N, C-alpha and C positions, 0 to 999 in steps of 0.2 A: 874652871873644870868648866865653862859654857861652851869652849872650844875644844872640849875634848873629841875627840875624833869616834863619833858615833857608829859608824862603818865598820872598824876594828871590833865596838865591843859588841856589836852582833853577829859578828862573826866568830869571835868569842864562845858568845853564849849557844849560838848555835854549833861551832863541832863539837863540844857536851852532847850536843843532843842526838848525834853522830852512831857517837860512844855506848849511848842509852839507848838508842832502836837498835844497835848491834843485840844489846840487851835485853830484849822483851818489852819496852818502852815507847808507846807510839809517839810521831811527833807532838799529834795535837797535845798527847795527856802531859806532854815536855812545855809544851806551851801554859799550859793551861797552872800547870805548877809553880813555874816562871811569876805567874800574875800574882800569886798567892802573897808568895814571898816579897817579889818587890813592895805588895801594898806594905808590907808589915815594916820593911826596910822602909820605904818613903814615908812611913806615919813619923817612925821616930826621929829622919833627919827634919821633919816638919816640928816635933816641938825640941829637939833642941836648938837645930839655929833659926827659929823663929819664934821660937817661947810657944809656940800653939799649943792650949791643950791637944789633947792624944783624942779620936777615937774610935779608940780598942781599948778591952776592959786589959786594967794592969794585966793580970797574970796571962795573955794571951799574944804578950807586946813579943816584937822582937827583940830582944835584949832578953826574955826569957826565951827563949829558944840560940839563939846564936851561942852561948854559955856550955850548952848540950855537946853530947854525942853518944855513941853507941844506940843504946836498945831506949833510953832516956828522951835523945833526939827523936825519935822516931815517936814516942809515947806523947812528948807536947803538944809535936808538933800536929798529931792525928785529933788530940783532944782543941790545938786553937783551931783547927777548920770546922768542927763538929760546933764546937763553940757560937763562933764567928756565923755560924749560915742562918743561927737559931733571931741574931739580928735584926735592927732596922733599917729603911736608908740604904745608899749609899753602901753600907760593909754589907747588909745581909743581900744585898744584888750580888755582888760579885764573890761571895765562900758563899751561895746556893746551892745544897748537895752538895757541897765541899767535899772530896774524899783524896787520903792520902794514897795520889798514883808511886811512891819512891816509898816503900817499904823497905830496901833497904838501906840502914845506916849510912853506910859507908858514899852513897851516890846521892843520899839526902846531907849529909852535909858537907857535898864537893858542890852541889848548886849554894848550898846556905855560903860556902864559906866564898864565890864565886860574887857575889850579890854584896856581899861585909866584903871584900880589896874595892869595890870601884866604886863603893861612896865617896861621900855622901850626894845620894841622889838626885836629892833637893835642891841640892846645886849647879844641877843642871840644870840649864835653860828647858820650859816648858816645852819649843818647838823641839829638841835633840831629846826626850826624855821618851816627846811622840812618834818619833821617827825613828828610838829604839824600837820601842813597841810595835810600829808601826812593821818593819823591815823585819820583825821575828813571824811579824801575822802572814806577813809576803811570805817568807819560805814554805812556811806552815802550808800554804797553799797552792804553790807551785811545787813543792815535794809530794803531798801526798794526791796518790793519786785521783781521788774520790773524796766527799765530804765536801772538805776546807774549801775548796776552792769555789763555791755555788754562793759561798759569802763573797766571795772579791767583786767586787765592778771596776775593768780598768780605771784606774786615774783620772789617765786624760781628758777618760771620756763623762767621768763624774765634774772634773773640773769645766770645762764645754758646756754642760748642763747648767752647773751653779752661775756661770759667767753668764749665759742668757736669761733666765728663772730672774735674778737680778734679786736676791732677798736685799731684804734694808736692817736696820738697825731699827728696832723697836714692833718689826713684827716679830711671828710663830715660824717655825719649821720642823714640820715633822716628818718620819721614815716609820710606815708601818711594816718594813719587813728591811727593819735596819742593816741588818747582819753586824761585819765590825767596827760601823759608823762611820763607813766613809765619804757619804751625804751629810751626813750632820758637822766632823769636818771643814769637809770644804768648803759651806756655806758658815763657820762661824772663821773662816781665815777670809772669805770676801767682804763679812758684814763687818771683822772688828777694825776695817781700816778706816770705816765710815763717819770715827765720834773719837774723840778725845775723852770726851767725858766720862770722868770712870764710874758715878753712876748707872748709866750708860753699858757702860761696860761688864760691873756688876750683873746689872740686869738679861745681860746678852748673854754672858758666863752660867748664872743659875736659872733662868726662868723662857727661854727662849728655844727650846729643843728639847722638839720630844721624840724616843723611840720604842719602837715597840717590836718583839722577834720571837719567835713560838720555841728556840730552845737553848736550858738553857743557858749550853756551856758557850752559846755566841753570845748571848746578852750580857756572861759575864766578862769576857773579853772586850764589848763595846764599852761595855763601865766601864773598864777599866782604860782601854784605847782614849774616852772620853777626860777620863780623871787627868791620864797623866798629858794630856792639851789642854788643861785648865780649864775643866766641864765638868759643873757640879760640885760640892762643895761636898753635905750632909746626907744631899737626898743627892738621886739619881736620876738624871735625864730619861733614862731607857728601861725598862719595863719588858719582865718576859708574861707572854700571852699571845694567844691566837686572833692575831686583828681579826679575823673575821665574823669570828662568833657571834659579837650581839654588836646594833649600835650603838656606837659610845656621844657623848654627850656633848666633846668639844669639837671645835672647829681652828682651821690652821689655817695663816695666810698664803704660805705656801709650804705645800707639798711634793716632798723629793726620792721618789725612792727605786729598786727594781726588785718584785717579788720577786719573789722563788721559781726556776728554771721548771716543767712538767707542769703539763698541763691537766693531769685531772688529780681530784681530790678523794681517796681510798683507803679502807680499809681493810683487813684481812679477817672472816669472821669462820670459827672455826664450829660447824654445829654438834649435835650432842650425838650426831650418829658418824660422827668422825670426820665429815665430809665441808672440804675449807669453799667458803664462797666470797665475793667479792662485794663489800658495801660503797655505793656511793655516796661520797658525802655531798650534799647539799643543803648550804645559807639557806634555811627559812629567815627571809629577815624583811620588815613590813618596807624600810629604805632600798628596799633590794625587787628594780623594775621587774627584772627578769632571774630565774629561780633556773641556775648551771650548773653539774660539777664541773668548769674549767673555770680552774684555781683564778687561771689569770684577769676572766671575762669580773668576777668574784672581786679580787683586789683594785680594778678597776671602779666597780660600782663603789666598791667602799669609799676607794680615792674621792669619788665625785661628791658622798656623803661628807666626808671631815675637812673641805675645802670650805673655805669661810666664804663670804657672800660677794666678796673680788676676790678670790682666792687665783694664787696660778700653781702650776701643776708640772713638773717633770717627769715621768715615767719611761722604765726600757719593757722593753713589752714583746713578747717573741713576734713571728711573720705568722702564726696562727689568727690571733686578733685581728688581724686586717684583711683574713678574708676567709674565715670559719662561717659556713653555712650557719641555715638551724633561725628557728625564731631568736634565741638567744641574741647567736653572733650578730645578727642583721639588727638587733634592737637595738644590742647597745653602742655601736657604733651609729645608729640613728638619732641615740640619745645624744649622744655623742657632739656629732653634728650640729640638733637643732635649737640643743638648749648649753650647750657649753660654745666656748670659742676654740673650738679644734683649729691652731692655727697655723701651727708648723710639724712636720714629721722627718726626724731624720732615718734613713739605711743606713744600719751599722755594717759595717766591713763581719766576713766568718774572720777565723784566726783569733781572736783580742779576749778570748775567756779560757780558766781553766776547765770549763766544762766544756766535749767537746760535742760536735754538731751543730750549735748557737747559733740561729740567728734571728736579730735583734732586731729592735729602733725605738727610738724615744716621742716618745707622745709627747706634745706641749698644748698646755689646753688651761683658760681658763673659764672662771666661773662666772656668771652673769645675772643679775637681776632676773626672777621670773617674767616672762615676756612670751603673747603668741606669734612674735619674730623671729623666725631660723637666729642663732647666734654667730655661725659662721659663715659668711661671706664666703672664704678663700682659704684654700689651702696649700700654705707650703710647704714644695718637697723638695729634701739633697739626698743628693742621690749619690750616697759614702760608702756606694757598694761594686755598683760596676765597673770594673777595671782593674782594682784597688784590692794588692795583696798581703796580708799581716801572718807570721807564725809569733809566737810566743816566747822564742829561741832566737831563733837565725834571724827574724824579721818584724822587733816587736813597736807597736803602738808607742808612736813619743807625744810627748804632751805639744810641740807644734802643729803635731799631723790634724787637728783638727778648727782652725785660725783660722781657716776659709769661711767652715760651715759658720764660726763666729760672724762672724766678721758677714757674711749673709743674711745672716737672719735680722742682725741688727738694721745692714742699709734695704732690706729690702726689694731689693735688682737680679730680678732676672741673668743668670750665667747658664752655664753649658748644664750644671751638676742638678741650678736650683731653680726652678718651674714653682710655679702659679695656677691652681685649679680651682677652678669657680664651684661653689657649692651646685650650679647646675649640670654642670662637665659630674662631676661625682655622684651624685641621687640618680644619672639614670643610669650608675654601672649596676653589669649583674649581680646580684645578690648585696649591693655596697659594698663592691668589694675594694678596697684602698691600697692591692697588692698592686704597685703603680711603677713599672719602668719606662722610660725612652733612651737613654744612651745605649750603644749600640755594643757588643761585647768583642772588644779585639780579638782576643784570643781563639775567637769561631773562627777569624776569615781571614788572621794574618800569625803564620806560625814567628813568624819573627817578634811576635809581640805574647807568647806566648812568655809568662814566669819564671823562675829558678825552678828547679827541678824540685830540690823540699821545699818550696812551699805547691809544688803541684802534688805532690803525694800529702803534705796537710790537708789540701784543700779534697782531697780525696778521701781520706780520715771523716772530712770533716761531715762531707755530703753521705758514705758510709752510713754513720752516725746518724744524723739527721732522719734516712729514710728506714733506719730502724728503729728508732724510735717511732716513727711512725706507724710502721707494722707492729709493735708495742700497744701503742692506743687504738688501730683496727682489734687485735685479738681479745685484749683486755674489753674493749667495747661490745664486741660476741660473744666472749663468757659471759655479758650480763645480760644480756639478751638470752640466752642459750638456759 
């Protein structure tokens, strides 16, 4: 089974999603239901093939489900989801608030039969199982116009960040906005090759990784994704919650994350008179040096808190973090430079995200023991944006595209795209603006340097989306003032 063509299996499972989509069941709901059923099937496989005790109560196991038909099947499935959602640990995380979206018994039976016919799933190699599931998650992100894509950071970006930050066995890794678990899985792949010691590998799988996400459905997908890759056992490495809500007690050696896109934290309130107002959500935390409704700055402050005394971080953040004026923006950038060793900035290209209009960067910084001396001596910037063009469909980002950055990161030698700036140079910039460019945009001067028409069209859309988002932000602020 380890040699099974998992890509054909993904296609088979996904093809049926299109049938269900035409009948009113969303892609997201479909992947969610697949998650529940896969877990039940693999629990049975584990019991039969590995002779391990099932972690699921007897009356809600796979064998009770697969033998049913018609309304009895739907009833059994619905009760299974309801009861398992009340369990603790990994089961409770995966089935929390679970509901049956496959209320047509015939459709439900078709998916149950599909999963049953491909077993035993536990016999498929861990990496293959994980790739099957990640294939479904990525297809979901690319198929859905909005929503799912926001939880997907391009894998080449994740892998490059992990190579640079270089988490090591015995270190703890945290992603406070974990999405479907891309950073945690890449870190695990990187760390598991560093030792052959069984006890260390066991500890690595069960105790080293920690994730948080605010969305129940995403936490479910992440827990399942990690489980299929061999991470976590009875306990779940991830939990549902608002990472920004309160100052946590735990500290981590490595923080790897891409906080959700979107600048403002706010919510709508309907008054007694029926008027709708927008309330800004400011997180009041003693460990936050600056109070702001900017979600990105709040995540950056949160990461500063949860890093251990010599912790390292690689964080994806949008351009506004580099230049937004005001007390919070300038103050947090100054704190990052003065109290942390902010050593590297990677400017990412457009056209690599499922959410359009995104211009983002990766900030690499280290925590240092408290000192009166400025911790950042030199900031290295790699411009991977100017004269670089990607699109999701016709010219996607590939694994090797960031190899030069990784090489430069390790060598610390200046190149055309990699330059260093001293602390004194940076601190003199107006409003501590870190939006730094030096390369000439060839397309502005040489018509032969223009990218292909489809890339130009995609970039126009990206820029219009970014402009529209800025207008929305201005409109919201004006509305709040009014």
